[in-house]
C-alpha positions in Angstrom: 228.9 -150.0 28.1 225.7 -148.1 28.9 225.4 -147.0 32.5 222.3 -147.9 34.5 220.4 -145.1 36.2 220.4 -145.3 40.0 216.6 -145.2 40.0 216.5 -148.4 38.0 218.7 -150.1 40.6 216.2 -149.2 43.3 213.3 -150.6 41.4 213.5 -154.2 42.7 213.6 -153.0 46.3 210.6 -150.7 45.8 208.7 -153.6 44.1 209.5 -155.9 47.1 208.3 -153.3 49.6 205.2 -152.8 47.6 204.5 -156.5 47.5 205.0 -156.8 51.3 202.7 -153.9 51.9 200.0 -155.4 49.7 200.4 -158.8 51.4 199.9 -157.2 54.8 196.9 -155.2 53.6 195.4 -158.4 52.1 195.8 -160.2 55.4 194.1 -157.3 57.2 191.3 -157.3 54.7 190.7 -161.1 55.1 190.5 -160.6 58.9 188.2 -157.7 58.5 185.9 -159.6 56.2 185.5 -162.4 58.7 184.8 -159.8 61.5 182.1 -158.3 59.3 180.6 -161.8 58.5 180.6 -162.6 62.2 178.7 -159.4 62.9 176.2 -160.3 60.2 175.5 -163.8 61.5 175.4 -162.7 65.1 172.8 -159.9 64.3 170.8 -162.4 62.2 170.6 -164.7 65.2 169.4 -161.7 67.3 166.8 -161.0 64.7 165.5 -164.6 64.9 165.2 -164.2 68.7 163.5 -160.8 68.4 160.9 -162.0 65.9 160.3 -165.4 67.6 156.9 -164.4 69.0 155.7 -162.1 66.3 153.1 -162.7 63.6 152.1 -161.2 60.3 150.5 -158.3 62.1 147.2 -158.4 60.2 143.7 -158.6 61.5 143.2 -162.3 60.8 146.4 -164.1 61.7 144.9 -167.6 61.5 143.7 -167.0 57.9 147.1 -165.4 56.9 149.0 -168.4 58.3 146.8 -170.8 56.3 147.0 -168.8 53.1 150.6 -167.5 53.3 152.2 -170.4 55.4 153.4 -169.9 58.9 155.1 -166.6 59.8 157.9 -168.6 61.5 159.3 -169.7 58.1 158.0 -166.9 56.0 159.8 -164.6 53.6 158.3 -161.7 55.4 160.0 -162.7 58.6 163.3 -163.2 56.7 163.0 -159.7 55.2 162.3 -158.1 58.6 165.4 -159.9 60.0 167.7 -158.9 57.1 166.6 -155.3 57.2 167.8 -155.0 60.9 171.1 -156.8 60.5 173.3 -153.8 59.6 173.4 -150.2 60.7 172.8 -147.8 57.9 176.4 -146.4 58.3 178.1 -149.9 58.1 179.1 -150.1 54.4 180.9 -153.5 54.6 178.0 -155.1 56.5 175.3 -153.8 54.1 177.4 -154.8 51.0 177.9 -158.4 52.3 174.2 -158.8 52.9 173.2 -157.4 49.5 175.8 -159.5 47.6 174.8 -162.7 49.3 171.0 -162.2 49.9 170.4 -165.4 47.8 172.4 -167.4 50.2 170.4 -166.2 53.2 167.2 -167.2 51.3 168.7 -170.7 50.6 169.7 -171.2 54.2 166.3 -169.9 55.5 164.2 -172.1 53.2 166.3 -175.1 52.6 169.4 -175.5 54.8 168.4 -174.2 58.3 167.2 -177.5 59.7 170.3 -179.4 58.5 172.8 -176.6 59.2 171.6 -174.7 62.2 175.0 -173.0 62.8 174.6 -170.0 60.4 178.1 -168.7 61.0 179.7 -172.0 60.0 177.4 -172.5 56.9 177.5 -169.0 55.7 181.0 -167.5 56.7 183.1 -170.7 56.7 181.6 -172.9 54.1 179.7 -170.7 51.7 181.4 -167.2 51.3 184.6 -168.6 52.8 185.8 -165.5 54.7 186.3 -167.3 58.0 187.8 -170.5 59.3 186.8 -172.8 62.1 188.2 -171.9 65.5 191.9 -172.9 65.8 192.6 -172.6 62.1 193.9 -169.7 60.0 194.7 -168.5 56.4 193.2 -169.1 53.0 193.4 -172.9 53.4 192.3 -172.9 57.1 195.4 -174.6 58.4 195.5 -175.7 62.0 197.2 -173.3 64.3 200.4 -174.4 66.1 199.4 -176.8 68.8 196.2 -177.9 67.0 192.8 -176.4 66.5 191.6 -177.6 70.0 194.4 -175.8 71.8 196.0 -173.1 69.6 199.6 -172.2 70.7 199.2 -175.0 73.2 196.8 -172.9 75.2 199.5 -170.4 76.1 199.0 -167.7 73.4 197.0 -166.4 70.5 197.3 -167.7 67.0 197.5 -164.9 64.4 194.4 -165.0 62.1 192.7 -167.6 64.3 189.2 -168.4 62.8 189.8 -166.1 59.8 191.2 -166.5 56.3 194.0 -164.0 57.2 197.0 -164.1 59.4 200.1 -166.3 59.3 199.5 -168.5 62.3 202.3 -167.0 64.4 201.8 -167.4 68.1 201.8 -164.4 70.4 202.6 -166.0 73.7 200.9 -165.0 77.0 203.0 -163.4 79.7 205.4 -165.9 81.2 205.7 -168.0 78.0 207.9 -167.8 74.9 209.0 -169.8 71.8 207.3 -170.6 68.5 204.9 -172.9 70.2 204.7 -171.0 73.6 206.1 -174.1 75.4 209.1 -172.3 77.0 209.1 -170.2 80.1 210.7 -166.7 80.2 213.3 -165.7 82.8 211.6 -165.4 86.2 209.3 -168.3 85.5 209.8 -172.1 85.7 208.0 -175.1 84.1 205.9 -176.4 87.0 204.4 -179.0 84.6 206.0 -179.6 81.2 205.9 -182.2 78.4 205.9 -182.2 74.6 202.4 -180.7 74.3 201.8 -178.8 77.5 203.6 -176.4 79.7 202.5 -174.6 82.9 204.9 -171.7 83.7 204.8 -170.4 87.2 206.6 -167.3 88.6 209.8 -167.8 90.5 210.4 -166.5 94.0 210.9 -162.7 94.1 214.6 -163.2 94.9 215.4 -165.3 91.7 216.6 -164.2 88.4 215.9 -167.7 87.1 214.9 -170.8 88.9 213.9 -174.4 88.8 211.2 -174.1 91.5 209.0 -171.8 93.5 211.1 -171.1 96.6 214.1 -168.9 97.3 216.2 -172.1 97.5 215.4 -173.0 93.9 217.1 -170.0 92.4 219.7 -170.6 89.6 220.8 -167.0 90.1 219.9 -164.3 92.7 218.5 -161.0 91.5 220.3 -157.8 92.2 219.7 -156.8 95.9 219.7 -160.5 97.0 222.6 -162.8 97.9 223.1 -166.5 98.7 223.3 -167.5 102.4 224.8 -170.5 104.0 221.8 -172.7 103.0 222.2 -171.6 99.3 219.0 -169.6 99.5 218.7 -166.1 98.1 218.1 -163.6 100.9 217.7 -159.9 100.9 220.7 -157.7 101.2 220.3 -155.0 103.9 221.8 -152.1 102.2 221.0 -149.9 105.2 223.5 -151.7 107.4 226.4 -151.0 105.1 229.3 -148.7 106.0 229.3 -146.1 104.7 225.5 -145.6 104.7 224.0 -145.3 101.3 221.9 -142.2 102.1 222.9 -138.6 102.7 223.6 -136.9 106.1 220.0 -135.5 106.3 218.3 -138.7 105.2 217.5 -142.1 106.8 217.6 -145.5 105.0 214.6 -147.8 104.6 215.4 -151.4 103.6 213.0 -153.1 101.1 213.1 -156.6 99.7 215.8 -156.5 97.1 216.4 -152.7 97.3 216.3 -149.7 99.6 215.1 -146.1 99.7 216.2 -142.8 101.3 213.8 -140.4 103.1 214.5 -136.9 104.4 214.9 -136.3 108.1 212.4 -134.4 110.1 213.1 -130.6 110.2 213.7 -130.8 114.0 216.7 -133.1 113.4 220.4 -132.7 112.6 220.9 -136.1 111.1 218.6 -139.0 111.9 218.2 -142.8 111.9 214.4 -142.9 111.3 211.2 -140.8 110.8 209.9 -138.2 113.1 211.2 -136.1 116.0 212.2 -139.2 118.0 214.5 -140.5 115.2 217.0 -137.7 115.4 220.8 -138.3 116.0 221.0 -134.7 117.2 218.5 -131.8 117.5 218.6 -128.9 115.1 219.2 -125.4 116.3 216.2 -124.2 118.3 215.3 -127.7 119.5 216.5 -129.8 122.5 216.2 -133.4 123.5 213.3 -134.1 125.9 213.2 -137.8 126.8 214.5 -138.9 123.4 212.4 -136.5 121.3 213.6 -133.2 119.8 211.3 -130.5 121.2 211.1 -126.8 120.5 213.1 -124.5 122.8 210.8 -121.7 124.1 213.3 -118.8 124.1 210.6 -116.5 125.4 210.0 -118.3 128.7 211.4 -117.4 132.1 214.4 -115.0 132.4 215.4 -115.7 128.8 212.8 -113.2 127.5 214.9 -110.3 128.7 218.1 -111.7 127.1 216.7 -112.4 123.7 214.5 -109.3 123.4 216.4 -106.7 125.5 215.6 -103.5 123.7 213.2 -101.0 125.1 209.5 -101.7 124.5 210.1 -105.1 122.9 208.4 -108.4 123.6 209.3 -112.0 122.6 207.1 -114.3 120.4 208.1 -118.0 120.3 208.1 -119.8 116.9 209.0 -123.4 116.1 212.8 -123.6 116.4 213.2 -119.8 116.8 211.6 -116.7 118.2 210.7 -113.1 117.1 211.2 -109.8 118.9 208.3 -107.4 118.1 207.3 -104.0 119.4 205.0 -104.1 122.4 201.4 -103.0 122.1 201.1 -99.2 121.5 204.6 -99.0 119.9 205.9 -99.2 116.4 209.3 -99.7 114.8 211.1 -96.6 113.6 214.7 -96.8 112.5 215.2 -100.1 114.3 213.7 -98.9 117.6 210.3 -99.3 119.2 208.8 -95.9 119.9 205.3 -95.0 121.1 202.8 -94.8 118.3 202.0 -91.2 117.5 198.5 -89.9 118.6 196.2 -88.4 116.0 197.3 -84.8 115.3 195.0 -81.9 116.5 193.7 -79.5 113.8 195.7 -76.2 113.6 192.6 -74.0 113.8 189.4 -74.8 115.4 186.5 -74.8 113.1 183.9 -72.1 113.8 181.0 -73.4 115.7 177.9 -73.7 113.7 175.3 -71.1 114.7 172.1 -72.6 115.9 169.0 -70.8 114.7 167.4 -68.7 117.4 164.0 -69.5 118.5 161.3 -66.9 118.0 158.2 -66.5 120.2 154.9 -66.5 118.4 153.6 -63.0 117.8 
């Protein structure tokens, strides 16, 4: 029996992937073609508005209109509009206009009165790159929920109004399901029937619910618990023993959670923010009417005790103090000594002789 090369075994998979890729590209191309067509017809309408009050531009407009027909329905006006439909850099737009210029002429001279909606006549019915709103794909099938309310008004239909897409619904936030008629967790159906659903958000305490209050919860979220009335209420984590925060932190309770904040630097442990939330005062601070306040070690008789060395003086700082040399002294080898005076020169410089004055002869 002849063995089959591994590369041949992979061939069907590669062909399948290539087919999927080409299908996706084709859908994107169909959507892009409709977008280009919409741009062409929108700009054509703007051109009609821009040229609405223009004329032939010659010296005798009355004669020109009698001889060449009215400018309003003239080929000259059509040409001016078409020339401004696309930017010079827009390849797809220019190609579409050039390939279907005869259709624009047909609509301009023969179909405009009967088919005033250019987009519908040109993009949907003639070149067939778009679908009516609420329809998708090559055959312009109705989106799920119908063309009037694609995805039942709760989402976007893939390929809506184009010849691309697969009609899949991308549901708005709060909705789910193929038809966007179901509510996600955290939402409930305030109004619901076979063709319409209005999903509203549950109370903040509910994981899932049947109504909008904290008594309508099917299940409480983490950080909430049921009380005696079967309502979900906040758990106060800050009241638990042991406390959830560190020794130098205080606890703040929030709905469904908590946070820890650092104590003020004047505190040694605390129950809240600021100098008045201390359990005890840090070193260098003392309690003054419930607030930890700096101890001034330099005041009163304490100055001699804390800075007792000769020629020292005390400087108070928040929570501490410094001993510095008094004015006119400097530190040498850990002692404050008088600052040395400027040294005198070893030899006196000779005095500069002043020139003697001479009497006039």
